[in-house]
N, C-alpha and C positions, 0 to 999 in steps of 0.2 A: 503495501501500498506506501503511495508517495505523499510525501509531507513536505510540501515548500513552506521555507517558513522566512517571511519577508520582514525584514530588520535594516535599521539605518545604526551606523556606530556613535551616532550621535542621541538617538532617540532615550531619553531615558528611560519610558515603562520598556523599552528591548530590553534592558538589562534584568529585571527579574523576572522576564520570559524568557530569556536565555538560558538563566539558569533553572526555570523550571522544564524546560524543553531539554534539556539536559538528562534530566530525570525519566523525563518520557523517554529518550531513546534508550536509556540503560534500563527502564522496565520493559519495553517492547523492542526488543533487537533486530526484529524485520521490519520494521517501519524503516521506510528510504527517506533521508529527513535531507533535503535538498533547500541550501541556502540562496535567499533570494536578496537582492540591492532595494531598499525604498532609500530615496535622498530627499531628508527634511528641508536640507538646504546644500544644493548641489554646489554651490559659490555663491557669495557674497551677494550679488545681484539678486538671488532667491530670499535671501536675509533682508534685503532694502524694500524692496518689492510690501514683503510682509509684515515687516516692524519699523519702516521708514527708514530705518540704516541702520548699520553692522551693530555698532554700539549700542543701537537699544535692545538687541538680545540676547545680552546674559542676565539683566533684571526679569526678564519676561520668565526667563526658561529656568530661572536659578527656584521661582514658582515653583515650577511644575518638579523639579526636585524635590521638593517636599513631601509633593501629593505622590511621587513615585516611590519615594522612601518607604512611605505607609504601604505600599504596594508589596514592597520588598520585603521576602520572606526575610532575610537576613538583618535589614536596613543598613545599606553598606552605605550609602551616600555621605560623601564628607562637601556637606553644604558650607559647613562655616570655611573651611580649606578653600573651595573655587570663589566666595565672596573675597579673599584676599589676593588671589590671583589678578594681573593687570593684561593678560592676553585679551584678544574680544574671542566671543563663543565659536570652535571651529567649526568650520564647515564640511559636509561629508564626504566632496569627491575623493580626496586623497583617501583618507579612511578605506571608502568601497572599492576602490583602485585595491588597496593592499589587502583584503580581504579575498578579491576573485582573483586576484593574481596566485595568492596562496593554492587555492582550490583549483588553479587551472593548474598547476605544474604538479602536486601533489593530490588531495581527495577532497572530499566535502569537512572531514575531520580538520583539516591543516586551515580552510577556509575557518573555520570554526574557533580555533587554537588563538587564530590572528582577531579577528571578529572580538572574542571573548577579552585578549590582551588589549586592544583597543578599551573599552567601553571600561575595564577595568583602571585602565591610565587615565582615563578621563572622570569618573565619577566618584574614582577613591583615590586616588592618587594626585589627581585635578592637574593633568598635564594638556598640554595643547597639541592633541591629533589631528591636528592639520598640518603640522608642521612636520615635513619629514625627518629629521635627526630625531625625533620622536616616533616617529613608525618606524624607522630601522630599529631602535632600541627596542621597539617590542617584537617585529618580528624575530631578531636576535635571541631574544629569550626561549622563543619556542624549537624544535627540532627542524623546521624546515631548511632547507637550505638556501642561505641566504644570497650566494651571487645569484642561484639560478631564478629567485624570487624577485630578484632586482631588475634583472633583463625582463622578466614576466611584465612585471609591473610597467616598464618605460615602453613597451608593447603596443602600439594603438589597439591590438586587439583586444585589450584586457580592458581599457576603456569601452571597446564595442560592447563589449559583454556585459558590465551593468547597465549599458544603454539599453540593452535587451530584456534586462530584469525591468528596469521603468516603462518598458513597454507593454511588460505583462501585466506590470500592476495596471495601466489604463485601458487594456483589454480584457483582466477581472474586472473591474471596477473598484479598485482596493482603495478605500479614503482615507485612509489612518494605518499608523504601524506602532504594533506590532501585526501581524496579520500570519494566520495557517490557511492555505488550502489545502485540503487532501482528495486528493485524486480529481484535481481540475475541477472541482465543482463544490465541494463544500467549504465552508469559510468560517474559520473560530477567529474572531476580531478581537484586540485588545489583548491585554496583559491578564489574560482569566486567573483564577486559583487552581491551582496542581487538582484537586479531585474534579473542577469541571473541564480542562484538558483531557484526561482519562477517560472521564465518562463518555464527553462528545466523541475523542476516537473510538471507543469499543461500541460507542453505540454505532458510529458509521461504520466501523469494521465488521459489526454483526447486519449490516444493511447490503454491505458488499459482498458477505461472505466470506471475509480473510480472517484466515486465523491469525491474531497477534501472537499468540503463544505454540510450543509445542508443536507435534508434527500429527498429520490426519491420516489414520489406519487407511491403508486400503488392502482391501481383501479381507483375509478373516487370519486371526491368532494360526499358527503353527508349532510345530515342539520347538523346545530353545531350553537354552539353560539361564536362568533368571538369578540375580543378588537377590536374594530376601533377608534381609534380620542378620546381614554380614554374612550368608553363607552361599553358597551357591546351591540351588535348587533346579535340579532337568525334568524332563518330562517324558 
């Protein structure tokens, strides 16, 4: 069963949602989780359109952080630390390209590692994740081949892959992040509680005839040796 996880590195509610989705992935290892880009502020021009200026973004977004921190299971946001920083609020572009490049040279888990690393750097460590020096340092903390990642980051096809995700957002009609799309037809919108995510996925799996755990027995049982209470029992 395919699960598309739409998120942005600067999205405050994506931070708790990613934490929960990792638990979901562990509980249901048969799910195919694909990470997709959702840009809240691709470049500063988008911030200016939304807030009037780039400078106006940070005070408003910190208010969002307070709400997201309440949503976060671990309440990890360092809000006071962010208030003391003097850099403007990061844009999405470099961070989304960084995560996409990791996924392109490795796999979806590599994408996730960079994505979570960037969110940790912003929301907990209060670092400017639009700064390439910061992004480089985050990638170097993962197991990804840094030189290969850097080459892929600079390759135009990486930005094109991000733009394809953004087009998919429009095609699906998704209005906000985080968002989960299952099998290209079911939407889980927002940073839902863990139990709601799991219940919804189990309901969809039932409707789709997908077995989330274990194996489906084909045919009938035949003679075999089994381990029962620590002892071999053979038919």
